[in-house]
C-alpha positions, -999 to +999 in steps of 0.1 A: -603+934+709-617+942+744-647+922+762-674+948+752-665+938+715-662+903+718-696+901+738-714+923+708-699+899+682-712+871+704-747+889+704-747+894+667-735+857+658-758+844+686-788+864+665-773+850+631-776+813+642-811+819+659-797+792+689-772+799+719-738+796+702-727+769+729-754+747+712-735+756+678-702+753+691-708+721+702-723+713+667-688+721+653-669+703+677-656+730+699-658+726+739-683+752+755-651+759+776-633+769+742-660+793+740-660+808+770-623+815+774-625+838+744-657+855+749-647+861+787-612+868+789-597+868+749-579+839+751-578+817+716-575+781+711-540+768+706-549+745+681-553+763+646-582+739+636-602+750+668-594+788+660-606+782+624-642+768+637-645+797+667-634+825+639-662+807+616-689+805+640-681+844+649-677+856+611-644+865+616-612+860+600-590+836+619-563+863+622-588+881+646-582+857+671-550+864+688-536+836+713-530+852+745-520+837+777-544+824+802-547+853+833-535+842+864 
């Protein structure tokens, strides 16, 4: 999934929730950094529980969040 696709997902999810995703993420126990890293760079959380929370936030299956290395 490229950056434009991730941005579209965030826009749609934010519209569904009616508040900034960072607010909802915080309520679900995700840090703003976790959300930002996936949104901007496609870097999924290492912990499975965090991937599940992020996927639920975005309305995606967990398998869509691929674990990638951080950019150098």
